[in-house]
C-alpha positions as CSV (number, residue, x, y, z in Angstrom):
1,M,128.0,-1.3,-96.2
2,S,127.4,-4.9,-96.8
3,L,124.1,-3.9,-98.3
4,K,126.2,-1.7,-101.0
5,Y,128.1,-4.4,-101.8
6,L,125.4,-6.5,-102.5
7,S,124.1,-4.3,-104.6
8,L,127.7,-4.1,-106.5
9,S,127.4,-7.9,-107.0
10,V,124.2,-8.1,-107.9
11,I,125.3,-5.2,-110.7
12,A,127.9,-6.9,-111.7
13,L,126.1,-10.3,-112.1
14,F,123.8,-8.8,-114.5
15,S,126.0,-6.9,-116.4
16,T,128.0,-10.3,-117.1
17,Q,124.9,-11.9,-117.8
18,A,123.8,-8.8,-120.1
19,L,127.1,-9.5,-122.0
20,A,126.3,-13.3,-122.4
21,S,124.8,-13.8,-125.9
22,A,126.3,-16.2,-128.9
23,C,125.6,-16.0,-132.5
24,V,125.3,-19.4,-134.6
25,I,127.3,-19.2,-138.2
26,T,126.4,-21.4,-140.7
27,S,127.1,-21.2,-145.0
28,N,123.8,-21.3,-146.8
29,D,125.9,-21.7,-150.2
30,D,126.9,-24.4,-152.2
31,Q,130.7,-24.1,-150.8
32,L,132.2,-26.1,-148.3
33,P,130.0,-26.4,-145.2
34,I,130.8,-23.8,-142.3
35,R,128.8,-24.3,-139.0
36,M,130.2,-22.0,-135.7
37,C,128.9,-20.5,-133.2
38,Q,130.6,-17.4,-131.1
39,Q,129.7,-16.7,-127.4
40,N,130.6,-13.2,-126.3
41,I,132.9,-12.9,-122.8
42,S,133.5,-9.3,-123.1
43,I,132.6,-8.0,-126.1
44,P,129.8,-4.5,-125.9
45,P,126.7,-6.3,-127.1
46,S,125.8,-4.4,-130.0
47,L,129.8,-4.3,-131.3
48,F,129.4,-8.4,-130.9
49,N,126.0,-8.6,-133.2
50,Q,126.8,-5.7,-135.5
51,S,130.4,-6.8,-135.9
52,F,132.1,-9.8,-134.6
53,C,128.8,-11.9,-135.5
54,Q,129.2,-10.9,-139.1
55,P,131.3,-13.4,-141.3
56,Q,133.6,-11.3,-144.4
57,I,134.3,-14.4,-146.3
58,P,134.2,-13.2,-150.2
59,D,131.6,-15.3,-152.2
60,R,130.2,-16.6,-149.1
61,S,126.8,-16.4,-147.6
62,F,125.8,-17.0,-144.2
63,E,122.8,-17.5,-142.0
64,I,123.2,-16.1,-138.3
65,A,120.9,-16.9,-135.7
66,F,121.6,-15.2,-132.1
67,T,120.8,-17.4,-129.2
68,E,121.9,-17.2,-125.0
69,A,124.6,-19.6,-125.6
70,C,126.2,-22.0,-128.1
71,P,124.5,-25.5,-128.6
72,A,126.5,-28.5,-127.7
73,G,128.0,-30.9,-130.0
74,A,131.5,-28.8,-131.1
75,Y,134.3,-30.6,-131.7
76,G,136.3,-28.2,-130.6
77,I,135.9,-24.8,-128.6
78,C,138.8,-21.4,-128.7
79,R,137.8,-20.0,-125.3
80,G,139.4,-16.8,-124.7
81,A,139.9,-16.1,-128.2
82,K,141.2,-12.6,-129.2
83,S,140.9,-10.2,-132.3
84,L,144.2,-8.9,-133.4
85,G,144.6,-5.4,-131.6
86,V,141.3,-5.8,-129.1
87,A,141.0,-7.2,-126.0
88,Y,137.8,-8.1,-126.4
89,E,137.5,-11.9,-125.8
90,Q,135.1,-14.6,-127.1
91,A,134.8,-18.3,-126.9
92,I,134.6,-20.0,-130.4
93,H,132.6,-23.7,-130.7
94,Y,133.6,-25.3,-134.3
95,Y,131.2,-27.8,-135.3
96,S,131.9,-28.2,-139.5
97,D,134.8,-30.8,-139.8
98,A,136.9,-31.7,-136.7
99,D,139.8,-33.0,-139.7
100,D,140.3,-29.4,-139.1
101,A,140.8,-29.2,-135.6
102,P,145.1,-29.1,-135.6
103,V,144.9,-26.0,-138.2
104,L,141.8,-24.3,-135.9
105,K,143.7,-25.1,-132.5
106,A,147.0,-23.9,-133.8
107,Y,145.0,-20.6,-135.0
108,C,143.3,-20.6,-131.4
109,E,146.5,-20.8,-129.4
110,N,149.1,-18.9,-132.1
111,I,147.1,-15.9,-133.1
112,S,144.2,-15.5,-131.3
113,N,145.8,-16.4,-127.9
114,G,142.9,-18.5,-126.7
115,R,143.2,-22.0,-125.2
116,W,142.0,-24.7,-127.2
117,E,139.5,-27.6,-125.7
118,T,137.9,-30.6,-126.9
119,P,134.7,-31.4,-125.3
């Protein structure tokens, strides 16, 4: 019996690690700089890569780099952020302008149902 539970634990561990991916999103146009990172918590990998990591802001262009985890140096992190209408979670790390923290914190807690952290 214990071997069965060990096997299930190993499978669960690898399943969680398979979902542990991130994308760093950096604007590459002449407008106000944007740099953020989305750390996947429970989004299916293909959906995360093809939808969640593809910002749709008119007249803006971005570079997207996929990585294992978000880099250090964020001024704020919204943990457990959810998109409207879906139960998937992610952690969003913000790097651009710390003056934006009050607005992003309010959005995190009131709209995304996340928890704001200041590293």
